[in-house]
N, C-alpha and C positions, 0 to 999 in steps of 0.2 A: 704719499708713501704707498700704502697698500692699494692695489688695483682690484677691487672686489669684483668688478664685472668680468674680469678675465679669470679669476681664481674660483668663482662659484661654478662648480662642475655640474653638467647635466647628467644626473644619476637617477636611478630609480628610488625616489624618496620613500615610498611605502616600504620597499624591501629593506632599505638601509635602516629605517626606524624600527621595523619589526625585528631585524637581527640585533640591533643595539639593545632594545628593551628585553629581548629574550635572554641575551647574554648577561645583562645587569640585574635582571629580576625586578624591574620597576614597572611603573605605568599600569594601573589597574585597567581592566577591559573597558573600552568605551570612553576612556578619559582622553582629554586633549593632552598630548605628550609634552607640550612645551610650557615653560613657566611663564608667569606674568611679567617677569623681567629677569635679566641676567646681570646683576650688579657686580661691581668690584667689591670683594670682601675685605681685602687688605692692600696696603701699599708697601712695596719694598723701598725702604729709605736708606739703604746702604749706598755710598757714593761710588758705585761700580764704574760708571763712565765719566766721572768728573775729570779725571786726569786726561782721558783721551778725547773728550769733547772739546769743540772749539767753533768759533764762527766760521761758517762755510766759505770755502774759496774754490775756484774752478779746478785747482789741482786735485781736489777730493773727488772729482766727477769722472775719473778715468775708469776703464773696464777692470774687473776683477775676475780673471779667467778661471779661478778655482772655485767659483761660486756654484751652488746648486741652482739658485735662482738669481736673476739680475734683470732689472728693468730701469729705463729712463722715462719718467712721467712728466707730461706737460699739460697744463690746464689753462684755458682762457675763459673769462666770464664777462658778460656784457653788464655794465653797471645799470643800464636802463631797463633790463628785463632779466628773466631767468635763463636766457640762452647761454649754453655752456658747450665748449668744444674741448675734448680730451684726446690726446694722442699718446700712445705708449709704444716704445721700441724695446723689445725683449731680446737679450742675448742667450739666456738660459732659463729653463731647460730646453725650450724650443724657440729658436730665433724667429722673430716675426715683427711686422709693423702693423699697427692697428690704430684706428681713430673713430670717434663717434661724436655726433651732436646729441645733446640733451636739450629738450625744449627748443629745437631748431626753428620751429614755426611760432615760438613764443608761448605755446599753450601745452602741447602734448609732450610727454616725457621723451620718448624715442621718436623724433621726427626730424626730417631734413628741412633746411630753409626752403623758401618758395622755389619751385622748379626742380628740386632734388628728387631722385628716385628712392634712395635709401639714406638713413641717417648716418651711415658709416660703413666700415668694412675692414677686413684684415688680410694680410698676405704673408705666408711663410717666406723667409729669406735665408740666404746663406749666412753662416755665422759672421758677424762683423769682425773686422781686423782689430787685434789688440795693439793699437798704435801708440798707446801711452798719452794720448791727447784727451782733454776734457770732452765729454759728450760721446756720441756714438754715430757711426756712419754705415749705412747699408745700401744695397742697390735700389731699394724702394724709398729711400729717404734717410735723413739723419738730423742730428742736433749738434751744432758746432758752437764753440766759444770763440769770438773774435777778440783777441787781446787789444787790438787797436781801438775798436769801438767800445770795448769793455762790456760786451753784450752777447747773449745767446741768439742763435739763428736757427729756426726750425724750417726744414724744407721736406715736404712729402711729395712723391711722384705718383703713387698708386697704393690702393684704389681711391683713397681720399687724397686730394692735393692741398698743399699749404705752402705759404711763404710768409713767415712771421718773424719779426724781430722783437726780442724782449729788451728794448733799449730805452724805455722811458722811466728814468729814476729807479733802476733795479736795486733792490735791497736784499742782502743775504740772510738766510736762516742759519742753521747750525749743522754740524756733522758729528756723528757719534757712533757708538756700537753698544749693543746690549746682548746678554746671554739669555737663552730661553730655558733649555733643559737638555740633559743627556748629550752634551756637546754641541747642540744647535745654537746658532747665534745670528744676529742680524746687524748689518752695517747700513747706515743711511746718511744722506746729505741733501740739503735743500739750498743749492746755490742761488736760486731766485725765489725768495719767499713772497715778494711782491714786486710788480713792475706794471707799467703801462705799455701796451704792445702796439705795433702797427704792422699792417700787412693784410693778407687775405687767406681764406680757406675755401675749399670747394668740395661739397659732398658728391657722391656718384651721380652723374647725370645733371647736376645743378650748375648754376652760375657762380661766379666768384662772390663770396660773402666778405665784405669789408669788415675787418675787426679793429680798425684804428680806434684807440681810446679804450679798448677792453683792458681789463686787468689780467695779468699773466703770472703763472707760477710754474716752477720746475723743481722736481726732486728726483732722487736716484736711490734705489735699494739694491742690496746684494747680500749674500751670505749663505750659511748652511742652515736652511729652514725651508719648510714647505707649507705650513699651516694645515694642509689637507691631512697630514699624518696625525692630527689631533694631539700633538705634544704641547700645544698651547691652547688655552681656552678661547683666545680671541685677540682682538686688535681694536684700538681706538686711534683714529687719526682725523684731524680736521684742519682746515685753513679758513680764516675769515679775513677778507680784504676790508680795510677800515678807511674812514674818510680822510685821514691825514696822509694817506699814501703808504702807510705801514700795514702790518698784518699781525695776526696772532696765529701761531701754529701749535698744535698739540699732537704728539705721536708716541705710541708705545704699544707694548704687548701685555696681554693678560695671561699670566702663566697658569699652569694647572692649579686648580684649587681657588681660582678667582683672585690671584695676586697681581696687582698692577705694577709695572715698571715702565716709566716713560719720561718724556721731556716736554717742557713748556717753553716756547720761544716767543719773546716779545720783540717785534721788529718795528723800528721807528726810523724816520729820516735822520734822527740824531744818533742812531746806533742800535745794535742788536744785543739782546740779553737772552741767554739760554740757561735753563735750570734743570739740573738732575741732582737729586731725586725730586719727585713730586708726589703729592697726594691727589687722588681722583675720587669724585663723588658723582654718581649717576642717580637721577631722581625724576619724578613726574613722568612715570612710564606711560607710554602711548601704545596701545595694542591694536593690531589689525591683521587681517589675513594676508599672507604672501601670495603673489601672483602665480607662482609655479605650483605649489602644493595645496594652497588654501589653508594651511596650518598657521597658527598664530606666531608672529615674531614681534616682540615688544621693543620699542625704541625709547631711550631716555630723552624726554623733552628738554631736560636741563642737564648739562655736563659741566662740572666745575673742577678746575685743576689749580693747584697752588704750589709754589715753590716751598720745599720742606728740607732745608739743609740740616745735617747733623750738627750739634753744638761744636763750635770751634773750627768748623770747616767752611770753605767758601760756599756761598749759597748759589752763585751763578757765575757764568763766564760771559765775557763780552770781548769786543774787538780791542778794548783797552786793557784786558787782563781779568783776573778774578775779582768778584764782587762779594762784599760782606755786608752784614747788617741790613739797614733799610734799603740800600741799593739793590739788594737781592730779594726783597719781599714784594712779590707780585703774584697775581692770580688772574684767571680769566674764566668766563662762563659762556658756553655756547648754548643757544636757544633754538629748538626745532621750529622751523617755519612751515615745513611740509613733509609729511611722512612718505618714505619711499623705501621699499624692502624687496629683496631678492632672496629666494631660498633654493639652494642647490642640494639640500639634504645634509651633505657632509659639512657645509658651511652655510650660514645665513648672514645677511648683512643689510645695512642701510647703504645702498649703492650710491654714494655721492648725494645723500639727502641734503636739501637746503637747510642751512643753519646760519645764525648770525651771532655776533658778540655784542658790540656796542651799537647804539642808534646810528643808522646810516650805513652799517656794514652789510656784507653779503658774502656767503661762503658755502662750503660743503663739509660733510662729516661722514665718516665710515665707522659704524658700530658693528663689529663682526664677532660672531660666536660660532664655535664648533658644535657639532652634533652632541659629542660627549658632554660638553659643558652644559648644554641645555637639558640633557637627560638628568645630569646630576643636580642641577638647580631645581628642576621639577621635583626631584625626590626630597630636596631639603625643605622646600617651602610649600609645595602643592600649588594649586591654582588660586588666584585671587583677583580682585578688581584693581585696575590700574588707572592712573590719571592721564587724561589727554592734555595737549599743550594749552588748551583754553581753561583748564582747571576742573572740567567735569569728569565724570566717570564713564568708562566704556567696558 
């Protein structure tokens, strides 16, 4: 869903912090301005998106030309290592094609595979055509859905090259919409929640990297929202590829005041279930300095979401229709396996930090918070000790 690495802006962190604290009258002199953690304080359990939500289909994946922001996100992950390839095609506000390797050499975060000069790159492009077809097409590459093969096809020409089919047992996620505040809203769809891919990718200056057998994911976001304007406290999004070929997806927004609104999606070879509304709990906070500013941004080592339908209403949706009772009672927990944070001042995030759900799974998670929400949380609770993923204190 949310592409933190593109949204975290390079701004003057010290200047932004100073202005924010001066305006809000918080943060004693010499104190670390950030809280030990930025928890979800409440969960919105009204069934706002229940009627509009459904199991994703390619027809949901078309362009929305009235959007303030819109992007198509694809992610490949090697089951045998942490190597991850991410490509994003953006139509608004600035059309572009970008791609990056994470752990390309198997060890270092931003590293190219053997022989590569750079882990990735980006290129501004002309606005893609609004042709009414699933996916997106630009002069530097695109993502198409082939109805005959029933699969998506990613092709990139520059600066990163790729030719990848998401055609190994592709399974759909869900599609929905949620409101933020002051007229802002977000639409989302995950037409490929899990698949096995085949093809190749090439970093700048490198050789072709075979990705046959890697797991693949694709989603699409659009709407009237920016995140940078601080009208939402943050974002929670994660995907975990699981041993049975399925996946668990979690995505939603944290509105102002720490209120969670989001969706939990259970994706199995036997079918997809999506639940709105859900509850969310963040715990076992792990604190460490961010690479850009050196200030602390704490990550939740444990993230638990559960389906929470109001009495008498359907608890979940599936390809077979609405689900009630025990069929709609499911939950998932994401566990941090390696901390990874990026701080742009206006926003801070775990930029695709490695997480897992069940044994044998592997995935990524984005825990994003605005500057304003961190200032407010610091004022609520002050500083404290937080737990790391191994259970100690830091």
